[in-house]
N, C-alpha and C positions, 0 to 999 in steps of 0.2 A: 154578890160579887160587885166590885167597884167597876161599873160599866165605863166610866170615863177613862179609867186606867186601861181597860181592855180596848176601848176605841183608840186610845193613843198608840197602843202597841200595833193594832191592826192597820194604822195609817203610817207606820214607820216606813220610811223610804226603802230600807233594806228588805223588809218583808214584802213590800209591793214589787220590788224587783224580782224576788223569788217567785211570786205569783205570775209576773210577766213571763218568766222563763217557762213555766208550765203552760201558760196560754200559747206561747210561741210554738210549743210542740204540738198542741192540739189543733192549731190552725195550719200545721205543716209548714211553718216558716223555716227558712234556712239560717236563722239567727243562731250563732254559736260563738262561744269564747274559745279562742285557740288553745290547744292543750298545753303548750308551753307557758302561755300567759296564765292559765288556770293554776298550773303548778307553782309559778312564781308568786301568785297572789296567796296561795296556801302557805308557802314558806314565809311570806311577808307577815301574814296575820299571826302565825305562831311566833315569829321573831318579835313582833311588836308587843304582843301580850306578855311574852316571857320577859322581855327587857323591862317593860313597865312594872311587871310584878317584882323583878329583882330590885328595881329602884325603891319600890314601896317596902320590900323586905329589908333593905339596908337601913331603913328608919325604924324598924321594929326591934323590940327586945325579945329574944327567944324565951318563951315561957312554957310552963306545963300545959297551958291551954293549947298552945300550938302543937306540942307533942301529942296530946290526946286527940287533937283534931286530925293529925296525920294518921294515927292509928284508927280512928273512926272512919276515915276515908278508905283505908285498906279493907277494913271489916265490911263496909258497904259493898265494895267491889268483889269481895269473896262471897258474900251472902246472897246477893241478887241472882247471880247465875245458878246457884244451887237450887233455890226454890223455883226459879223460872224453868229450869230443866224439867222438873217433875210436872209442871203445868203443861209444857209443850209436848211432853211424851204422851199425853192423852190423845193427841191428834197427829203427831208427826213422827217420822223415823228418828233414830238415835243421832244420826249425823246432822240433820237439820236442827234438831233440838239442841245439840251441843253448840253449834255455830251461832244460833239465835240467842241462846242463853249467855254465851260469852260476849256477844255484841251488846246485849242489854245490861250486862254487868260492868262492861267497860264504859268509857266516856267519849263524848264527842267534843273535840277541841273547838269546832265551829260553833256548836251550841253554847259552849263556854264563852267564846268571844262575843256572841250575840247577847248573852246574858250580861256581860260586862258593859256593853253598849246600852243595854236596857237600864241598868243601874245608873249609868252616867246621865241618861235622860231624866232620871229622877233626882239628880244632883248628888249621887253617892258614888264612892269608889271602893273597889275591893281591896282587901289586905293582901300583901305580896305572898304570904305563905299559902294562900288558896291556889296560886298558880302551881306551886310545888306539889300540893295535894292532888291537883288534877293530873299532873304527870305521874304521880305515884299510883293513881287508880287505873292507869292504862293496862298494866301487866297482870295484876292478880286475877282478873276475870278470865283472861286467856289461859292462865295456868289452871284455874278452877275448871274451866271447860274441858281441858285435856285430861285432868284427873277424873272427871266424870266419865269421859269416854273410855278411859282405861279400866274403870271400875265396872261399867255396865255393858261394854261392847263385847258380845260373844263371838264376833267375827274377828279372828286373829290376823286377818289379812291386812289390817290397817297398821302396818309397822312404822309408825312415825317415830321420829327421834325426839324424845322429851327434852334432851339437852339442847338440841337445835331450836326447838320451839321456845324454850325458856330464854335462850340467848336472843332470838329474834324479837321476843316481846320486850326485852330490855333495850335492844339496840335499834328498834324501829325509828325511822327518820324523824317522825313527829315527836317522839319521846326525847331523842337526842337534842333536837332543835329547841324545844320548849325548856328543857332543863339547862341546856347550854346558854341560851339567851337569859335565863333567870340568873345564872352565875355571873355572866358578863354584866348584867344590870346591877347585880349586887356589888360587884367590884368597881364599877365605873363611878367616878366622882360626879357630883352634881353638875360641875362645870362642863365636863365632857358630855354628860347626858343632855344638857341643854343644847349642845351643838347639833344633835341629831333629832331634837324634839319635833321639828317640822315633818320628819319622816316617820317617827314612831307615833305621833299624836295627831297632827293636823290632817293628814290624808287617810287616816285609819278608817273612818266611816265610809269614805268613798270607795276604798278597796273592798270593804265588807259588802257593800251594795252590789258591786260587780261580781264578787264571788258568789253571792246568793242568787244572782241572776243565772250563773252557771249551774249552781245546785238545782235551781228550778228546772232548767233544761234537762239535766241528767235525771231528775226525779220523774219528769213527764214521760221520758223515754222508757222508764222501767215499770210504770204503773200497770201496763197490760199483763206482764208476767206475774205480777202479784195478784191481780184480779182473778186469774185463772185458778188460783189456789183456794178460792172460797172465802167464807166469812171469818174463819178462825184467826188467820194471820192479822187481819184488819183489827179484830177485837183485841187481840193481844197487844198489837202495836199502839193502840190508843189507850186502853185501860191500864195496863201494867205500868207504863211510865207515869201516868197521872197518879196512880196509887203510890208508886215508889216516891214520887216527888212530894206528895202531901204527907206521907208517913215520915219521911226524913226531915221535912220542914218542921215537924213537931218534935221528933226524937232528937234532932241536932241540938236542941236547947240543953241537953245533958252536958254537952262538951263546950258550948259557947253561947253567950247571950247576945252576941253581935248580930244585928239583923242582916247585914250584907253577907256575913259568913254562912248563916243559916240558909239564906236564899241560894247561895252558890252550891251548898251541899245538896239542896233540893234539886237544883237544875242538873247537877252531876249525876245524882241518883236516877233522875228521869231520862237522861240522855242515852243514846245508843251509838256505839262506834260504827262508822262506815268507812274508816280508813285503816286504822291499825289492826282491828280484829279480822276484817276480810282478807287482809294481806297475810295474816298468820294462819287463818283457816284454809286459804288456798294452798298453803305449803303443807299443813299438818293434817287437814281433814278434807281432802279433795272430793270426797263423796258428797259433802254438803252442797246444797244448791244455792249458788250466789244470787240466782234470780228470785230467791225468796228472802234471805236475810238482808240483802242490800236495799231493795225497795222498802222493806218494812221499816228499817232505820231511817232511810233518807227521804222517802216519799210520804211516809205516814207520821212516824214519831217526831221527826224534826219539825215539820210545820205545825203539828199539834202543840209542841212545846213552845214555839215562838209566837203562837197566837193566843191560845187559852191557858197554856201551862204556866208561863211565867207570871201573868197577873194572878192566877189561882194560887201559886206557891207563895207569892208575896202577901196575898190576903190571908192565907193560913197562918203565916208567921206573925202577922200583925195581930191576929186574934188568939194565938196560942203561945 
C-alpha cells in the first residue's frame, strides 16, 4: 500500500476532528454540536455536493457510458443487500439481518462527500453524473431489504406497507435535496453559480470538519451498545465493506475507464447508510435493533472507509 497516501489521509483535518469527537466522549467531555446546527450542516453538505455535481453535469455530454454507469450503480445497490442478508442470517435474527443488509446496500452521503474531498486533495474532481448515481443508489437497497423480509419472514405480524416504504425511500429528505440541488446546479448558468461559489466551495471543508466532529461524538456514544453484541457485527462492519469496495474497484472497469468514477463506485459500494435506511427501517421494520445497525455503519464502517478504505480502493484501481 502507498503509505504516504495513507498517512496523508490519516492526517486530514476532517478525520482528526472525527477522532476528536470520539475522544471527547471517552473522557466524558460535555462537548456537543447543537442538534439544529448539525442538521443545518447536513443540509449544507448535501446541497453543496449536489449543486457542484449539477454544474459539472451541465458540461458533460450524456453518453452510453453514463447510462451504463447508472444501471451499474442500481445493480450494486440491489446485489449487496441480497448476499449480505444470507451472511448476516448465520448469526442474527431476520429483522436485524434485513436492516443491516439494507444499510450496507445503500450509500452514505457523508462518506461520498468525504471521498470527494479526498479526490480534491489529490488534485482530481468527480464527474457530475456520479452525484446522480449516488442518489439513485439510496432507494434500491431499502426496497431489496423489504422484499427479503416479505419472502423469508414467517411471522405475519409485521404488516408494513410496501407502498409507504417505497414512497418514503424515494421522498427521503436527503434524496430530494441531493437530486434537487443537482437539477438546480444543472440549470444554473456559470455566472449565477459563480455568485454563490464562496458558499458552495470555499467553506465546504470547514463545514465537513465540524460535521465529522459531530459524527465522532455520536459514534463514541453508540460504541457500547455494539460491543455488547460480540465479535460478529464488528467483523462484518469491517470486512464486508472493504471486500465490496475492492471488488467494485475492479469490476467497475467494465462500465468506465475513468479513475475518479471507479473510485467513487468503490466508495459507494463500501459505504453504509446511517441516515436514509435507519429512517426507513424505523417505520417499516420496528423489530430491528437500531443499537446494532446504526453503530455498525457509523462507528465502525465509516471510520474504516475514511482511514484505510479510500487509500486501498485508490491503490486497487491504479493496479487493476
